[in-house]
PADREN-232066 format. One record per atom (N, C-alpha, C, O): residue number from 1; residue in three letters; x, y, z. Coordinates in pm, 1 decimal, always signed. Layout:
BEGIN
- NUM,ALA,X,Y,Z
...
//
This chain:
BEGIN
- 1,UNK,+13270.3,+16101.1,+6280.6
- 1,UNK,+13136.0,+16098.4,+6332.4
- 1,UNK,+13133.7,+16117.7,+6483.8
- 1,UNK,+13032.0,+16158.3,+6540.1
- 2,UNK,+13244.3,+16088.9,+6548.7
- 2,UNK,+13247.8,+16098.4,+6694.6
- 2,UNK,+13243.7,+16242.6,+6744.4
- 2,UNK,+13216.0,+16265.7,+6862.0
- 3,UNK,+13270.5,+16339.3,+6658.1
- 3,UNK,+13270.8,+16479.8,+6701.2
- 3,UNK,+13135.7,+16548.3,+6680.7
- 3,UNK,+13121.2,+16666.5,+6712.0
- 4,UNK,+13038.3,+16476.6,+6629.2
- 4,UNK,+12908.1,+16536.3,+6604.0
- 4,UNK,+12826.9,+16546.7,+6732.4
- 4,UNK,+12844.8,+16468.0,+6825.4
- 5,UNK,+12737.8,+16644.6,+6735.9
- 5,UNK,+12650.6,+16662.4,+6851.8
- 5,UNK,+12541.3,+16555.0,+6850.5
- 5,UNK,+12517.0,+16492.1,+6747.5
- 6,UNK,+12476.0,+16534.4,+6964.3
- 6,UNK,+12365.1,+16437.8,+6966.8
- 6,UNK,+12254.8,+16471.6,+6865.6
- 6,UNK,+12199.1,+16380.8,+6803.8
- 7,UNK,+12222.4,+16599.3,+6847.5
- 7,UNK,+12118.0,+16636.1,+6751.2
- 7,UNK,+12164.0,+16612.1,+6607.7
- 7,UNK,+12083.2,+16576.1,+6522.1
- 8,UNK,+12292.5,+16631.6,+6580.6
- 8,UNK,+12345.1,+16601.3,+6447.3
- 8,UNK,+12335.4,+16451.0,+6420.6
- 8,UNK,+12301.0,+16408.6,+6310.3
- 9,UNK,+12365.9,+16371.9,+6522.4
- 9,UNK,+12350.2,+16226.8,+6509.3
- 9,UNK,+12203.3,+16191.7,+6485.5
- 9,UNK,+12172.7,+16106.2,+6402.4
- 10,UNK,+12112.0,+16257.4,+6558.1
- 10,UNK,+11968.5,+16232.6,+6539.8
- 10,UNK,+11925.7,+16263.9,+6396.6
- 10,UNK,+11850.9,+16188.1,+6334.7
- 11,UNK,+11974.5,+16376.7,+6345.1
- 11,UNK,+11939.7,+16416.4,+6208.6
- 11,UNK,+11989.0,+16312.3,+6108.2
- 11,UNK,+11913.0,+16267.5,+6022.4
- 12,UNK,+12116.5,+16273.8,+6119.1
- 12,UNK,+12172.4,+16175.7,+6025.9
- 12,UNK,+12100.9,+16041.4,+6036.6
- 12,UNK,+12075.5,+15976.0,+5935.5
- 13,UNK,+12068.9,+16000.7,+6158.2
- 13,UNK,+11998.6,+15874.6,+6176.1
- 13,UNK,+11862.0,+15879.1,+6108.2
- 13,UNK,+11823.5,+15784.7,+6039.3
- 14,UNK,+11788.9,+15988.8,+6127.5
- 14,UNK,+11657.0,+16002.8,+6063.7
- 14,UNK,+11669.8,+16006.5,+5912.2
- 14,UNK,+11590.5,+15944.9,+5840.9
- 15,UNK,+11770.1,+16079.0,+5863.0
- 15,UNK,+11788.9,+16090.6,+5718.0
- 15,UNK,+11822.0,+15955.3,+5657.1
- 15,UNK,+11763.5,+15917.9,+5555.4
- 16,UNK,+11913.7,+15881.9,+5716.5
- 16,UNK,+11950.5,+15750.8,+5662.7
- 16,UNK,+11836.5,+15650.7,+5680.3
- 16,UNK,+11815.1,+15565.8,+5593.8
- 17,UNK,+11763.6,+15659.9,+5790.8
- 17,UNK,+11649.2,+15571.1,+5812.7
- 17,UNK,+11541.6,+15592.3,+5707.4
- 17,UNK,+11469.7,+15498.9,+5671.9
- 18,UNK,+11530.5,+15713.6,+5657.7
- 18,UNK,+11426.0,+15741.7,+5558.5
- 18,UNK,+11445.1,+15659.3,+5431.7
- 18,UNK,+11348.8,+15635.9,+5358.7
- 19,UNK,+11569.4,+15614.2,+5403.8
- 19,UNK,+11595.2,+15536.1,+5282.6
- 19,UNK,+11538.2,+15395.5,+5291.1
- 19,UNK,+11533.1,+15325.2,+5190.2
- 20,UNK,+11495.1,+15353.0,+5409.8
- 20,UNK,+11424.3,+15225.8,+5421.7
- 20,UNK,+11277.9,+15250.3,+5455.5
- 20,UNK,+11202.2,+15155.7,+5477.4
- 21,UNK,+11237.9,+15377.2,+5459.7
- 21,UNK,+11100.6,+15414.8,+5490.7
- 21,UNK,+11041.7,+15498.3,+5379.7
- 21,UNK,+11019.9,+15449.5,+5268.7
- 22,UNK,+11015.6,+15626.4,+5410.1
- 22,UNK,+10944.9,+15712.7,+5314.9
- 22,UNK,+11021.6,+15735.6,+5185.4
- 22,UNK,+10960.6,+15769.9,+5084.1
- 23,UNK,+11152.8,+15717.8,+5185.4
- 23,UNK,+11232.4,+15737.0,+5063.6
- 23,UNK,+11267.7,+15605.6,+4994.2
- 23,UNK,+11342.0,+15605.3,+4896.0
- 24,UNK,+11215.0,+15494.6,+5044.6
- 24,UNK,+11256.2,+15362.0,+4996.5
- 24,UNK,+11235.3,+15340.8,+4847.1
- 24,UNK,+11310.8,+15266.2,+4784.7
- 25,UNK,+11135.5,+15404.1,+4789.1
- 25,UNK,+11109.5,+15383.5,+4646.9
- 25,UNK,+11151.2,+15503.6,+4562.6
- 25,UNK,+11119.5,+15510.2,+4443.8
- 26,UNK,+11221.5,+15597.8,+4623.0
- 26,UNK,+11265.8,+15716.5,+4548.7
- 26,UNK,+11359.9,+15676.6,+4436.5
- 26,UNK,+11439.2,+15583.8,+4452.2
- 27,UNK,+11352.2,+15745.3,+4323.9
- 27,UNK,+11437.8,+15711.0,+4208.0
- 27,UNK,+11578.8,+15766.1,+4223.2
- 27,UNK,+11624.5,+15846.0,+4141.5
- 28,UNK,+11646.6,+15722.9,+4327.8
- 28,UNK,+11781.6,+15772.0,+4352.3
- 28,UNK,+11878.9,+15714.4,+4250.0
- 28,UNK,+11853.8,+15608.9,+4191.8
- 29,UNK,+11988.4,+15783.2,+4228.8
- 29,UNK,+12086.9,+15735.9,+4130.2
- 29,UNK,+12174.3,+15624.0,+4186.7
- 29,UNK,+12293.3,+15644.0,+4211.0
- 30,UNK,+12114.9,+15505.7,+4207.7
- 30,UNK,+12184.3,+15393.1,+4269.5
- 30,UNK,+12313.2,+15359.9,+4195.4
- 30,UNK,+12418.7,+15346.8,+4257.3
- 31,UNK,+12305.3,+15346.5,+4064.7
- 31,UNK,+12425.2,+15311.7,+3986.9
- 31,UNK,+12526.6,+15425.4,+3986.0
- 31,UNK,+12647.2,+15400.8,+3989.3
- 32,UNK,+12479.4,+15548.4,+3981.6
- 32,UNK,+12571.2,+15662.5,+3982.2
- 32,UNK,+12650.4,+15668.3,+4112.3
- 32,UNK,+12763.5,+15716.7,+4114.4
- 33,UNK,+12591.2,+15619.1,+4220.3
- 33,UNK,+12660.2,+15616.1,+4348.5
- 33,UNK,+12752.8,+15494.9,+4361.4
- 33,UNK,+12817.3,+15476.9,+4464.7
- 34,UNK,+12759.5,+15412.0,+4257.0
- 34,UNK,+12853.3,+15301.2,+4256.8
- 34,UNK,+12797.4,+15168.4,+4303.4
- 34,UNK,+12873.7,+15075.7,+4330.5
- 35,UNK,+12665.5,+15157.3,+4313.4
- 35,UNK,+12604.1,+15032.2,+4357.8
- 35,UNK,+12544.7,+14958.5,+4238.8
- 35,UNK,+12487.6,+15021.3,+4149.6
- 36,UNK,+12557.4,+14825.9,+4235.9
- 36,UNK,+12505.3,+14750.9,+4122.1
- 36,UNK,+12352.5,+14745.2,+4117.7
- 36,UNK,+12293.6,+14730.6,+4010.6
- 37,UNK,+12288.4,+14756.8,+4234.9
- 37,UNK,+12142.5,+14748.0,+4239.6
- 37,UNK,+12090.7,+14807.6,+4370.7
- 37,UNK,+12168.4,+14842.6,+4459.5
- 38,UNK,+11958.0,+14818.3,+4380.8
- 38,UNK,+11894.8,+14879.7,+4498.4
- 38,UNK,+11919.2,+14797.5,+4625.5
- 38,UNK,+11935.3,+14854.8,+4733.2
- 39,UNK,+11922.2,+14665.1,+4614.5
- 39,UNK,+11947.4,+14581.0,+4731.8
- 39,UNK,+12082.0,+14614.3,+4795.7
- 39,UNK,+12092.4,+14630.0,+4917.3
- 40,UNK,+12184.6,+14624.7,+4711.6
- 40,UNK,+12319.0,+14656.4,+4762.6
- 40,UNK,+12322.6,+14797.3,+4821.4
- 40,UNK,+12389.2,+14821.0,+4922.2
- 41,UNK,+12250.9,+14891.2,+4758.4
- 41,UNK,+12240.2,+15026.8,+4810.8
- 41,UNK,+12178.9,+15025.1,+4950.8
- 41,UNK,+12231.0,+15090.1,+5041.4
- 42,UNK,+12070.0,+14952.2,+4969.6
- 42,UNK,+12003.0,+14946.8,+5100.1
- 42,UNK,+12093.7,+14885.2,+5206.1
- 42,UNK,+12094.1,+14929.6,+5321.0
- 43,UNK,+12170.0,+14783.8,+5168.3
- 43,UNK,+12264.4,+14722.8,+5262.1
- 43,UNK,+12368.1,+14825.7,+5307.4
- 43,UNK,+12400.8,+14834.6,+5425.8
- 44,UNK,+12419.3,+14903.4,+5211.2
- 44,UNK,+12521.2,+15003.1,+5244.4
- 44,UNK,+12463.3,+15113.8,+5331.3
- 44,UNK,+12528.9,+15159.1,+5425.1
- 45,UNK,+12342.2,+15157.7,+5301.8
- 45,UNK,+12278.4,+15260.5,+5385.0
- 45,UNK,+12263.2,+15209.2,+5528.0
- 45,UNK,+12287.1,+15283.3,+5623.3
- 46,UNK,+12223.8,+15083.4,+5543.3
- 46,UNK,+12212.5,+15024.9,+5676.8
- 46,UNK,+12346.4,+15021.5,+5748.2
- 46,UNK,+12354.9,+15051.8,+5867.1
- 47,UNK,+12449.6,+14984.9,+5676.3
- 47,UNK,+12584.8,+14981.0,+5735.4
- 47,UNK,+12629.5,+15120.2,+5776.2
- 47,UNK,+12684.4,+15138.8,+5884.8
- 48,UNK,+12606.0,+15220.0,+5687.9
- 48,UNK,+12644.4,+15357.5,+5719.9
- 48,UNK,+12565.6,+15410.1,+5839.1
- 48,UNK,+12620.8,+15478.5,+5925.3
- 49,UNK,+12438.0,+15378.5,+5844.0
- 49,UNK,+12354.7,+15423.7,+5957.2
- 49,UNK,+12410.3,+15367.6,+6087.2
- 49,UNK,+12421.6,+15440.2,+6186.0
- 50,UNK,+12444.8,+15240.5,+6088.4
- 50,UNK,+12503.0,+15178.8,+6208.0
- 50,UNK,+12635.7,+15246.5,+6244.2
- 50,UNK,+12660.7,+15275.3,+6361.3
- 51,UNK,+12719.8,+15271.7,+6144.9
- 51,UNK,+12849.7,+15335.1,+6169.3
- 51,UNK,+12832.6,+15475.3,+6228.1
- 51,UNK,+12905.9,+15513.9,+6319.2
- 52,UNK,+12736.8,+15550.8,+6176.7
- 52,UNK,+12711.5,+15685.5,+6229.3
- 52,UNK,+12664.9,+15676.7,+6374.0
- 52,UNK,+12712.3,+15751.9,+6459.2
- 53,UNK,+12572.8,+15585.6,+6402.3
- 53,UNK,+12523.5,+15569.5,+6540.3
- 53,UNK,+12635.2,+15533.8,+6636.3
- 53,UNK,+12635.2,+15577.6,+6751.4
- 54,UNK,+12731.4,+15453.5,+6588.9
- 54,UNK,+12842.7,+15409.8,+6673.4
- 54,UNK,+12955.9,+15511.9,+6680.5
- 54,UNK,+13050.5,+15494.6,+6757.4
- 55,UNK,+12946.7,+15618.0,+6600.6
- 55,UNK,+13053.3,+15717.9,+6598.3
- 55,UNK,+13179.7,+15666.7,+6532.4
- 55,UNK,+13289.5,+15711.8,+6565.1
- 56,UNK,+13165.7,+15573.0,+6440.2
- 56,UNK,+13280.5,+15511.0,+6372.9
- 56,UNK,+13350.2,+15611.1,+6281.0
- 56,UNK,+13290.4,+15707.9,+6233.9
- 57,UNK,+13477.4,+15584.7,+6257.4
- 57,UNK,+13552.6,+15664.3,+6161.0
- 57,UNK,+13516.7,+15615.7,+6021.4
- 57,UNK,+13524.3,+15496.3,+5992.4
- 58,UNK,+13477.4,+15709.3,+5934.9
- 58,UNK,+13438.4,+15675.6,+5798.6
- 58,UNK,+13542.1,+15726.0,+5699.6
- 58,UNK,+13615.0,+15821.2,+5727.4
- 59,UNK,+13548.0,+15661.7,+5584.8
- 59,UNK,+13634.9,+15708.8,+5477.4
- 59,UNK,+13575.6,+15836.6,+5418.7
- 59,UNK,+13462.9,+15874.4,+5450.8
- 60,UNK,+13651.9,+15902.0,+5333.1
- 60,UNK,+13602.2,+16025.0,+5267.9
- 60,UNK,+13477.2,+15996.2,+5186.0
- 60,UNK,+13380.9,+16072.7,+5191.0
- 61,UNK,+13477.7,+15886.9,+5110.9
- 61,UNK,+13362.2,+15857.1,+5026.9
- 61,UNK,+13241.6,+15816.7,+5112.7
- 61,UNK,+13128.2,+15850.8,+5079.0
- 62,UNK,+13264.1,+15745.9,+5220.8
- 62,UNK,+13153.4,+15710.2,+5310.2
- 62,UNK,+13092.5,+15835.0,+5373.6
- 62,UNK,+12970.4,+15848.2,+5382.0
- 63,UNK,+13178.0,+15925.6,+5417.9
- 63,UNK,+13129.7,+16050.6,+5476.6
- 63,UNK,+13052.7,+16132.3,+5373.5
- 63,UNK,+12949.0,+16190.7,+5405.0
- 64,UNK,+13103.2,+16136.4,+5251.1
- 64,UNK,+13033.7,+16208.2,+5144.1
- 64,UNK,+12898.7,+16143.2,+5114.9
- 64,UNK,+12800.8,+16213.6,+5090.0
- 65,UNK,+12892.0,+16011.6,+5117.5
- 65,UNK,+12764.2,+15943.0,+5095.8
- 65,UNK,+12664.2,+15977.1,+5205.9
- 65,UNK,+12547.3,+16003.9,+5177.9
- 66,UNK,+12709.6,+15976.2,+5329.7
- 66,UNK,+12621.6,+16010.5,+5442.0
- 66,UNK,+12567.3,+16151.7,+5424.1
- 66,UNK,+12447.4,+16174.5,+5440.5
- 67,UNK,+12654.0,+16246.3,+5390.8
- 67,UNK,+12610.4,+16384.6,+5373.4
- 67,UNK,+12516.4,+16397.6,+5254.3
- 67,UNK,+12410.2,+16458.8,+5265.9
- 68,UNK,+12553.7,+16341.2,+5140.8
- 68,UNK,+12471.5,+16350.7,+5020.6
- 68,UNK,+12333.2,+16289.4,+5042.2
- 68,UNK,+12232.0,+16350.5,+5007.8
- 69,UNK,+12328.9,+16169.3,+5098.9
- 69,UNK,+12200.6,+16103.1,+5121.9
- 69,UNK,+12116.4,+16177.6,+5224.1
- 69,UNK,+11993.6,+16176.9,+5215.4
- 70,UNK,+12180.6,+16241.5,+5320.4
- 70,UNK,+12108.2,+16321.8,+5418.5
- 70,UNK,+12051.7,+16448.1,+5355.8
- 70,UNK,+11938.5,+16487.1,+5384.2
- 71,UNK,+12131.1,+16512.3,+5270.1
- 71,UNK,+12082.1,+16630.2,+5198.0
- 71,UNK,+11961.8,+16594.0,+5111.6
- 71,UNK,+11861.8,+16665.8,+5110.5
- 72,UNK,+11971.6,+16483.5,+5039.9
- 72,UNK,+11860.0,+16439.4,+4955.1
- 72,UNK,+11737.8,+16404.5,+5038.3
- 72,UNK,+11626.2,+16444.8,+5005.3
- 73,UNK,+11758.3,+16330.2,+5145.2
- 73,UNK,+11645.8,+16287.1,+5228.5
- 73,UNK,+11569.8,+16407.4,+5282.8
- 73,UNK,+11446.7,+16409.9,+5280.4
- 74,UNK,+11642.5,+16506.4,+5331.4
- 74,UNK,+11577.3,+16623.1,+5391.1
- 74,UNK,+11520.8,+16718.1,+5285.6
- 74,UNK,+11406.7,+16763.1,+5296.6
- 75,UNK,+11599.5,+16747.8,+5185.4
- 75,UNK,+11565.6,+16857.6,+5096.5
- 75,UNK,+11488.8,+16824.4,+4971.0
- 75,UNK,+11427.5,+16913.5,+4912.3
- 76,UNK,+11489.4,+16700.4,+4927.6
- 76,UNK,+11432.3,+16669.7,+4796.7
- 76,UNK,+11301.9,+16590.7,+4805.6
- 76,UNK,+11297.0,+16481.3,+4861.9
- 77,UNK,+11196.8,+16648.9,+4748.7
- 77,UNK,+11071.6,+16575.6,+4734.5
- 77,UNK,+11080.2,+16477.8,+4617.4
- 77,UNK,+11009.6,+16376.9,+4615.8
- 78,UNK,+11165.5,+16506.6,+4520.2
- 78,UNK,+11180.3,+16418.8,+4404.0
- 78,UNK,+11256.9,+16291.6,+4437.3
- 78,UNK,+11220.4,+16183.3,+4391.6
- 79,UNK,+11362.5,+16303.9,+4516.2
- 79,UNK,+11450.4,+16190.6,+4541.8
- 79,UNK,+11453.8,+16143.7,+4686.7
- 79,UNK,+11502.1,+16033.7,+4713.8
- 80,UNK,+11404.8,+16222.3,+4778.9
- 80,UNK,+11413.8,+16187.1,+4920.1
- 80,UNK,+11280.6,+16198.9,+4990.9
- 80,UNK,+11175.2,+16186.7,+4928.4
- 81,UNK,+11284.6,+16222.4,+5120.9
- 81,UNK,+11163.5,+16236.3,+5200.9
- 81,UNK,+11101.5,+16374.7,+5183.4
- 81,UNK,+10979.4,+16389.8,+5187.0
- 82,UNK,+11187.3,+16476.1,+5164.1
- 82,UNK,+11137.9,+16611.7,+5141.3
- 82,UNK,+11042.1,+16659.6,+5248.6
- 82,UNK,+11075.3,+16658.9,+5367.1
- 83,UNK,+10923.0,+16701.2,+5207.2
- 83,UNK,+10826.3,+16756.5,+5302.6
- 83,UNK,+10781.7,+16653.5,+5405.9
- 83,UNK,+10727.7,+16690.6,+5510.2
- 84,UNK,+10802.8,+16526.7,+5379.3
- 84,UNK,+10766.8,+16421.9,+5475.0
- 84,UNK,+10880.0,+16389.6,+5573.4
- 84,UNK,+10866.4,+16299.5,+5656.2
- 85,UNK,+10990.6,+16462.6,+5564.3
- 85,UNK,+11104.3,+16436.1,+5653.6
- 85,UNK,+11063.2,+16447.6,+5799.7
- 85,UNK,+11113.7,+16374.0,+5884.4
- 86,UNK,+10972.2,+16538.9,+5829.4
- 86,UNK,+10928.1,+16556.1,+5967.8
- 86,UNK,+10859.2,+16431.5,+6023.0
- 86,UNK,+10848.3,+16415.5,+6144.5
- 87,UNK,+10812.4,+16343.0,+5934.2
- 87,UNK,+10749.2,+16218.5,+5979.3
- 87,UNK,+10850.8,+16119.4,+6034.7
- 87,UNK,+10816.9,+16036.0,+6118.6
- 88,UNK,+10975.1,+16128.0,+5988.3
- 88,UNK,+11078.6,+16033.3,+6031.5
- 88,UNK,+11183.1,+16098.0,+6121.9
- 88,UNK,+11276.4,+16031.7,+6167.3
- 89,UNK,+11167.3,+16225.4,+6147.3
- 89,UNK,+11268.6,+16300.2,+6220.3
- 89,UNK,+11215.1,+16350.6,+6354.6
- 89,UNK,+11096.7,+16382.4,+6366.1
- 90,UNK,+11301.0,+16357.9,+6454.8
- 90,UNK,+11259.1,+16411.5,+6584.0
- 90,UNK,+11262.9,+16564.7,+6588.7
- 90,UNK,+11250.1,+16623.6,+6696.0
- 91,UNK,+11280.4,+16629.1,+6473.4
- 91,UNK,+11293.6,+16775.4,+6472.0
- 91,UNK,+11210.4,+16836.9,+6360.8
- 91,UNK,+11175.5,+16770.2,+6263.5
- 92,UNK,+11179.9,+16961.6,+6375.9
- 92,UNK,+11105.4,+17037.0,+6275.2
- 92,UNK,+11203.5,+17096.6,+6174.5
- 92,UNK,+11324.3,+17100.7,+6197.8
- 93,UNK,+11148.8,+17142.6,+6062.5
- 93,UNK,+11231.4,+17191.7,+5951.6
- 93,UNK,+11329.9,+17301.5,+5992.1
- 93,UNK,+11445.8,+17298.0,+5950.9
- 94,UNK,+11286.1,+17397.7,+6071.2
- 94,UNK,+11375.4,+17509.2,+6107.2
- 94,UNK,+11500.2,+17458.7,+6178.7
- 94,UNK,+11611.2,+17501.9,+6147.7
- 95,UNK,+11482.9,+17369.1,+6272.4
- 95,UNK,+11598.5,+17312.1,+6341.8
- 95,UNK,+11679.3,+17223.6,+6248.3
- 95,UNK,+11802.3,+17225.4,+6251.2
- 96,UNK,+11610.1,+17145.9,+6165.3
- 96,UNK,+11678.7,+17054.2,+6074.3
- 96,UNK,+11767.9,+17128.8,+5975.1
- 96,UNK,+11878.0,+17082.8,+5944.6
- 97,UNK,+11721.9,+17242.8,+5924.8
- 97,UNK,+11803.5,+17322.4,+5831.6
- 97,UNK,+11930.4,+17369.2,+5901.2
- 97,UNK,+12039.1,+17361.5,+5843.8
- 98,UNK,+11917.9,+17416.8,+6022.6
- 98,UNK,+12034.9,+17462.7,+6098.3
- 98,UNK,+12133.0,+17348.1,+6119.9
- 98,UNK,+12254.0,+17365.6,+6105.2
- 99,UNK,+12080.9,+17231.7,+6154.5
- 99,UNK,+12166.8,+17114.9,+6175.7
- 99,UNK,+12232.5,+17071.2,+6045.6
- 99,UNK,+12351.1,+17038.4,+6043.7
- 100,UNK,+12156.3,+17070.6,+5937.5
- 100,UNK,+12213.4,+17032.1,+5809.0
- 100,UNK,+12327.0,+17126.0,+5769.5
- 100,UNK,+12430.7,+17080.2,+5721.5
- 101,UNK,+12309.3,+17255.0,+5788.7
- 101,UNK,+12416.8,+17350.2,+5755.5
- 101,UNK,+12541.8,+17322.0,+5839.2
- 101,UNK,+12653.6,+17329.6,+5788.2
- 102,UNK,+12523.4,+17290.0,+5965.5
- 102,UNK,+12637.1,+17256.2,+6051.5
- 102,UNK,+12706.9,+17129.7,+6000.7
- 102,UNK,+12829.8,+17123.4,+5996.3
- 103,UNK,+12628.0,+17029.7,+5962.7
- 103,UNK,+12685.2,+16905.9,+5909.7
- 103,UNK,+12759.4,+16930.1,+5778.9
- 103,UNK,+12864.2,+16870.1,+5755.0
- 104,UNK,+12706.1,+17017.0,+5694.6
- 104,UNK,+12774.0,+17048.4,+5569.1
- 104,UNK,+12910.7,+17109.7,+5596.0
- 104,UNK,+13007.9,+17077.8,+5527.6
- 105,UNK,+12918.4,+17197.0,+5694.9
- 105,UNK,+13047.6,+17257.5,+5727.1
- 105,UNK,+13145.8,+17154.7,+5785.3
- 105,UNK,+13265.7,+17160.0,+5757.6
- 106,UNK,+13095.1,+17063.4,+5864.3
- 106,UNK,+13180.5,+16964.1,+5930.3
- 106,UNK,+13221.1,+16848.3,+5838.4
- 106,UNK,+13333.8,+16799.5,+5847.4
- 107,UNK,+13131.6,+16804.3,+5751.1
- 107,UNK,+13155.0,+16680.0,+5677.9
- 107,UNK,+13203.0,+16697.8,+5534.9
- 107,UNK,+13260.7,+16605.3,+5477.8
- 108,UNK,+13180.7,+16814.8,+5475.5
- 108,UNK,+13218.1,+16833.4,+5335.3
- 108,UNK,+13368.7,+16837.4,+5317.1
- 108,UNK,+13439.8,+16905.4,+5391.0
- 109,UNK,+13416.3,+16763.6,+5217.8
- 109,UNK,+13552.9,+16780.4,+5167.6
- 109,UNK,+13545.1,+16769.6,+5015.8
- 109,UNK,+13459.3,+16699.0,+4962.8
- 110,UNK,+13632.7,+16838.3,+4946.6
- 110,UNK,+13635.7,+16831.4,+4800.1
- 110,UNK,+13668.6,+16688.9,+4755.9
- 110,UNK,+13609.7,+16638.1,+4660.5
- 111,UNK,+13762.6,+16624.8,+4825.2
- 111,UNK,+13799.8,+16487.7,+4789.4
- 111,UNK,+13680.8,+16393.3,+4804.1
- 111,UNK,+13660.3,+16305.6,+4720.1
- 112,UNK,+13603.4,+16410.6,+4908.8
- 112,UNK,+13484.7,+16328.2,+4927.5
- 112,UNK,+13383.6,+16350.1,+4817.3
- 112,UNK,+13325.3,+16255.0,+4765.2
- 113,UNK,+13362.9,+16476.2,+4781.6
- 113,UNK,+13268.1,+16508.8,+4674.6
- 113,UNK,+13312.6,+16447.0,+4542.8
- 113,UNK,+13230.6,+16392.3,+4469.0
- 114,UNK,+13440.8,+16455.2,+4513.0
- 114,UNK,+13492.2,+16400.1,+4388.2
- 114,UNK,+13486.9,+16247.2,+4387.6
- 114,UNK,+13474.0,+16186.7,+4281.2
- 115,UNK,+13496.5,+16184.7,+4503.7
- 115,UNK,+13494.1,+16038.7,+4512.2
- 115,UNK,+13352.0,+15982.5,+4516.9
- 115,UNK,+13332.4,+15861.7,+4503.6
- 116,UNK,+13254.4,+16068.9,+4535.6
- 116,UNK,+13117.4,+16025.1,+4556.3
- 116,UNK,+13058.2,+15949.9,+4437.3
- 116,UNK,+12991.1,+15848.1,+4454.6
- 117,UNK,+13083.1,+16000.1,+4317.5
- 117,UNK,+13024.4,+15938.6,+4198.7
- 117,UNK,+13131.4,+15870.8,+4114.7
- 117,UNK,+13250.0,+15901.8,+4125.2
- 118,UNK,+13088.0,+15779.4,+4032.8
- 118,UNK,+13179.4,+15711.4,+3942.2
- 118,UNK,+13249.0,+15814.9,+3853.9
- 118,UNK,+13181.9,+15902.6,+3799.4
- 119,UNK,+13380.6,+15807.5,+3838.2
- 119,UNK,+13455.1,+15907.8,+3760.9
- 119,UNK,+13405.0,+15926.2,+3617.6
- 119,UNK,+13409.4,+16036.9,+3564.0
- 120,UNK,+13357.7,+15818.3,+3555.9
- 120,UNK,+13312.4,+15830.6,+3416.8
- 120,UNK,+13186.1,+15914.8,+3402.5
- 120,UNK,+13147.4,+15949.3,+3290.8
- 121,UNK,+13121.5,+15948.2,+3514.2
- 121,UNK,+13002.3,+16033.1,+3507.4
- 121,UNK,+13038.3,+16181.4,+3492.9
- 121,UNK,+12953.8,+16262.9,+3455.8
- 122,UNK,+13162.7,+16215.1,+3522.1
- 122,UNK,+13205.4,+16353.7,+3510.6
- 122,UNK,+13235.1,+16387.2,+3364.3
- 122,UNK,+13288.2,+16305.1,+3289.5
- 123,UNK,+13200.5,+16505.8,+3327.0
- 123,UNK,+13232.1,+16552.1,+3190.9
- 123,UNK,+13383.4,+16567.6,+3179.7
- 123,UNK,+13447.9,+16609.5,+3275.8
- 124,UNK,+13440.6,+16534.9,+3065.0
- 124,UNK,+13584.9,+16552.6,+3047.8
- 124,UNK,+13621.0,+16701.8,+3056.9
- 124,UNK,+13544.5,+16789.1,+3016.0
- 125,UNK,+13738.1,+16726.9,+3111.0
- 125,UNK,+13781.4,+16868.0,+3125.7
- 125,UNK,+13848.7,+16916.0,+3000.7
- 125,UNK,+13891.6,+17031.2,+2993.9
//
């Protein structure tokens, strides 16, 4: 997180903040993400938001959670803030899309993606 630009930090902060605001009641897959309930999910989002703000080193799964939740917050009207993202963000959609693409290139790893959800949710190969 320490290598991200200030605007990337702003985007992630707004995206994670939305989970206690406009996205707070979204039907996110709390259990699929490995949390026993919504309360524990909100606690973890708060912890991740603080870690991102501090530029802390995150594990692969934590980084994947930050990216996934940010993608949902920005892009999904069903599960995140979607069209209301501009209400919680210091940037407009055009800039936010560019920043999100940069974050996807910087934060994505296959190992993180595979660790993101409970293994039993994957179809057997």
